[in-house]
KOLDREN-939114 format. One record per atom (N, C-alpha, C): x, y, z. Coordinates in steps of 0.05 Angstrom, whole numbers, padded with zeros to 5 digits, always signed. Each point is the difference from the previous one (the first is absolute). Layout:
BEGIN
XYZ;...
This chain:
BEGIN
+00017-00024+00000;-00017+00024+00000;+00017+00025+00000;+00020+00001+00018;+00017+00024+00003;+00017+00003-00025;+00011-00023-00010;+00017+00001-00024;-00016+00010-00025;-00025-00009-00002;-00017+00009-00022;-00005+00030+00002;-00005+00009+00024;-00004+00029+00004;+00025+00016-00007;+00023-00009+00008;+00025+00013-00006;+00005+00001-00030;-00006-00023-00013;+00003-00001-00029;-00019+00019-00014;-00024+00002+00010;-00019+00020-00012;+00009+00028+00003;+00011+00007+00024;+00011+00027+00005;+00023+00005-00019;+00018-00020-00003;+00023+00003-00018;-00009+00003-00029;-00020-00014-00008;-00010+00002-00028;-00012+00027-00004;-00016+00010+00019;-00011+00027-00003;+00022+00021-00001;+00019-00002+00018;+00022+00018+00000;+00016-00001-00026;+00005-00024-00009;+00015-00004-00025;-00013+00013-00024;-00027-00002-00001;-00015+00013-00021;+00002+00030+00002;-00004+00011+00024;+00003+00029+00004;+00028+00009-00008;+00020-00014+00010;+00028+00007-00004;+00006+00001-00030;-00008-00021-00014;+00007-00002-00029;-00014+00020-00017;-00023+00011+00010;-00015+00019-00016;+00005+00030+00008;+00019+00005+00018;+00005+00027+00009;+00030+00005-00001;+00009+00013-00021;+00028+00006-00005;+00012+00017+00023;-00016+00019+00010;+00010+00017+00022;+00006-00017+00025;-00018-00019+00005;+00004-00017+00024;+00025-00018-00004;+00003-00011-00024;+00024-00016-00005;+00025+00017+00004;+00000+00024-00010;+00023+00018+00003;+00005+00007+00029;-00020+00006+00016;+00004+00006+00028;+00011-00024+00016;-00011-00023-00005;+00009-00024+00014;+00029-00007-00008;+00006+00002-00026;+00027-00006-00009;+00020+00021+00012;-00009+00026+00001;+00017+00020+00011;+00005-00005+00030;-00021-00007+00014;+00002-00005+00029;+00020-00023+00004;-00001-00021-00016;+00017-00023+00003;+00029+00008-00006;+00005+00014-00022;+00027+00008-00007;+00010+00022+00019;-00018+00019+00006;+00008+00022+00018;+00007-00010+00028;-00015-00019+00010;+00006-00012+00026;+00026-00015-00001;+00005-00014-00022;+00025-00014-00004;+00024+00019-00001;-00003+00023-00014;+00021+00019-00002;+00006+00012+00028;-00021+00007+00015;+00004+00012+00026;+00012-00020+00019;-00011-00024+00002;+00010-00020+00019;+00028-00010-00008;+00002-00008-00025;+00026-00011-00010;+00022+00021+00000;-00007+00024-00009;+00020+00021+00000;+00010+00008+00027;-00019+00003+00019;+00009+00007+00028;+00016-00023+00012;-00009-00024-00005;+00015-00024+00010;+00028-00001-00011;+00002+00004-00026;+00026-00002-00013;+00019+00022+00010;-00010+00024+00005;+00017+00021+00011;+00010-00008+00028;-00018-00011+00016;+00008-00009+00027;+00020-00023-00002;-00005-00018-00018;+00019-00023-00004;+00028+00011-00008;+00000+00019-00017;+00026+00012-00009;+00014+00013+00024;-00015+00014+00017;+00012+00012+00024;+00011-00021+00019;-00015-00022+00003;+00010-00021+00018;+00026-00012-00011;+00000-00006-00026;+00024-00012-00012;+00024+00019+00001;-00005+00025-00004;+00022+00020+00002;+00010+00002+00028;-00018+00001+00020;+00009+00002+00028;+00015-00026+00008;-00010-00022-00009;+00013-00026+00007;+00028-00001-00012;+00003+00009-00025;+00026+00000-00013;+00020+00018+00014;-00010+00023+00010;+00018+00019+00014;+00004-00008+00029;-00015-00020+00008;+00001-00009+00028;-00004+00023+00020;-00021+00016-00006;-00007+00022+00018;-00007-00011+00028;+00010+00013+00020;-00007-00007+00027;-00028+00011+00006;-00018-00018+00006;-00027+00007+00007;-00018+00005-00024;+00009+00016-00018;-00016+00006-00024;-00028+00011+00007;-00001+00017+00021;-00025+00011+00009;-00016+00013-00022;+00013+00015-00017;-00014+00014-00021;-00013-00020-00019;+00015-00021-00007;-00010-00020-00018;-00024-00015+00013;+00002-00006+00025;-00021-00014+00014;-00025+00017+00001;+00003+00026+00004;-00022+00018+00000;-00013+00002-00027;+00016+00000-00021;-00011+00000-00028;-00016-00026-00005;+00011-00022+00009;-00015-00026-00004;-00027+00001+00014;+00000+00010+00025;-00025+00002+00015;-00021+00018-00015;+00009+00023-00010;-00018+00018-00014;-00009-00012-00026;+00018-00013-00013;-00006-00012-00026;-00021-00022+00002;+00000-00014+00022;-00018-00023+00005;-00029+00009-00004;-00007+00024+00010;-00028+00010-00003;-00007+00004-00029;+00018+00011-00016;-00005+00005-00028;-00003-00027-00015;+00017-00019+00007;-00001-00026-00013;-00027-00014+00007;-00008+00001+00025;-00026-00012+00007;-00023+00014-00014;+00000+00026-00001;-00021+00014-00014;-00001-00007-00030;+00024-00001-00013;+00001-00008-00028;-00009-00029-00004;+00008-00018+00018;-00009-00028-00003;-00030-00003+00004;-00011+00016+00018;-00029+00000+00004;-00014+00007-00026;+00009+00020-00014;-00012+00008-00025;+00005-00022-00021;+00024-00011-00001;+00005-00022-00019;-00018-00024+00005;-00003-00007+00025;-00017-00024+00006;-00029+00006-00006;-00010+00023+00007;-00028+00007-00006;-00005+00000-00030;+00017+00013-00015;-00004+00001-00029;+00005-00027-00012;+00018-00016+00012;+00005-00027-00010;-00024-00018+00004;-00014+00003+00022;-00025-00016+00004;-00020+00007-00021;-00002+00026-00007;-00019+00009-00020;+00008-00011-00028;+00026+00001-00006;+00009-00011-00025;-00005-00030-00002;+00006-00014+00022;-00005-00029+00002;-00030-00006-00005;-00017+00015+00014;-00029-00005-00003;-00011+00006-00028;+00014+00019-00013;-00009+00008-00027;+00004-00022-00021;+00019-00018+00006;+00006-00022-00019;+00006-00025+00016;-00018-00007+00016;+00003-00022+00019;+00008-00026-00014;-00013-00008-00021;+00006-00025-00013;+00029-00001-00011;+00010+00022-00009;+00028+00000-00010;+00020-00002+00023;-00004+00017+00020;+00020+00001+00022;-00001-00024+00018;-00024-00011+00004;-00003-00022+00018;+00017-00024-00008;+00004-00004-00026;+00014-00023-00010;+00028+00007-00011;+00009+00025+00003;+00025+00008-00010;+00023-00006+00019;+00019-00016-00010;+00024-00006+00017;+00016+00025+00006;+00003+00018-00020;+00014+00025+00005;-00013+00017+00022;-00026+00001+00000;-00014+00015+00021;+00007-00011+00027;-00001-00026+00003;+00006-00012+00027;+00029+00003+00007;+00018+00000-00020;+00028+00005+00006;+00003+00029+00010;-00014+00018-00013;+00001+00029+00009;-00011+00002+00028;-00022-00014+00007;-00011+00001+00027;+00020-00011+00020;+00014-00021-00007;+00020-00011+00018;+00023+00020+00004;+00008+00014-00021;+00020+00021+00002;-00009+00023+00018;-00025+00007-00002;-00011+00022+00017;+00000-00009+00029;-00007-00025+00005;+00001-00010+00028;+00029+00001+00009;+00019-00009-00017;+00029+00001+00008;+00009+00028+00005;-00010+00019-00016;+00007+00029+00005;-00010+00009+00027;-00024-00008+00007;-00012+00008+00025;+00015-00012+00024;+00007-00026-00002;+00015-00013+00021;+00027+00013+00003;+00013+00004-00023;+00026+00013+00000;-00001+00028+00013;-00021+00015-00006;-00004+00026+00011;-00004-00001+00030;-00014-00020+00010;-00004-00003+00029;+00026-00007+00013;+00016-00017-00012;+00027-00007+00012;+00018+00025+00000;-00001+00015-00022;+00017+00025-00002;-00009+00020+00021;-00026+00003+00003;-00010+00019+00020;+00008-00008+00028;-00002-00025+00006;+00008-00011+00027;+00030+00005+00005;+00016-00006-00021;+00029+00003+00003;+00006+00030+00004;-00014+00017-00014;+00004+00029+00003;-00006+00010+00028;-00020-00012+00013;-00007+00007+00028;+00021-00010+00019;+00012-00023-00006;+00020-00012+00018;+00028+00010-00004;+00005+00012-00023;+00028+00008-00008;+00014+00018+00021;-00013+00019+00012;+00014+00017+00020;+00013-00016+00023;-00013-00022+00008;+00010-00015+00023;+00014-00026-00008;-00004-00009-00024;+00013-00025-00009;+00014+00005-00027;+00019+00017+00000;+00012+00011-00024;+00008-00021-00021;+00017-00018+00007;+00011-00019-00020;-00021-00018-00012;-00014-00014+00017;-00020-00019-00010;-00022+00014-00016;-00011+00022+00011;-00022+00014-00013;+00009+00013-00026;+00025+00010-00001;+00009+00012-00025;+00005-00022-00022;+00009-00023+00009;+00002-00023-00019;-00028-00006-00012;-00020-00001+00017;-00027-00005-00009;-00010+00022-00018;+00005+00025+00008;-00007+00023-00018;+00013-00003-00027;+00025-00008+00000;+00015-00002-00025;-00013-00021-00019;-00004-00024+00010;-00011-00020-00018;-00030+00005-00007;-00015+00012+00018;-00028+00006-00006;-00001+00023-00021;+00018+00019+00001;+00001+00021-00020;+00006-00011-00028;+00019-00019-00001;+00006-00013-00026;-00024-00016-00009;-00013-00015+00018;-00024-00015-00008;-00022+00018-00009;-00003+00023+00014;-00021+00019-00007;+00003+00010-00028;+00024+00009-00006;+00005+00010-00028;-00006-00021-00020;+00009-00024+00005;-00004-00022-00019;-00030-00007-00003;-00014-00001+00022;-00029-00006+00000;-00016+00021-00014;+00006+00026+00005;-00015+00021-00013;+00003-00002-00031;+00025-00004-00009;+00004-00002-00029;-00013-00025-00012;+00003-00022+00014;-00012-00025-00010;-00030+00001+00000;-00012+00011+00021;-00029+00002+00001;-00010+00019-00022;+00014+00021-00005;-00008+00019-00021;+00003-00014-00028;+00021-00015-00003;+00003-00014-00026;-00023-00020-00004;-00006-00016+00020;-00021-00020-00003;-00027+00015-00005;-00004+00022+00015;-00025+00015-00004;-00002+00011-00028;+00022+00008-00012;+00000+00010-00027;-00005-00022-00020;+00010-00024+00006;-00004-00023-00018;-00028-00010+00001;-00013+00003+00023;-00026-00012+00005;-00021+00006-00022;-00005+00026-00007;-00020+00004-00020;+00008-00008-00028;+00027-00003-00004;+00010-00007-00027;+00003-00030-00005;+00006-00014+00021;+00005-00029-00002;-00022-00016+00014;-00010+00011+00021;-00022-00014+00014;+00010-00017+00021;
């Protein structure tokens, strides 16, 4: 019963979405804009972490403060990406439900979120556990950069390859 209702809602949404160019444009912009905001802010913070790690800065208080402030922007951007992604998914349910690339992208998004949580935790611990936390910050920054690019690549391939 619930699945049938969800499918009906998705079908209605898909029809509306496909017949309204302005809506398609707004949803696509929200998805890409959220990605640019979240990914861009994250990549800047990752770059700062890697630079501080390489210089072996003592404490790196400025970098840690930047990471904390960036986290809010990344979460806001990801919220927009997820909301618009749900709408994109619902607009073409039958395609995305069975797409291997879609599920690979979803796994990468989950990996990004887990990596972000580990990075945030290490950033909070870094002032008192310098060596271990900075090692964690280092590898999570590398993973973050890799995951953002890979997720974006798969997302770009998704409408073209399926």
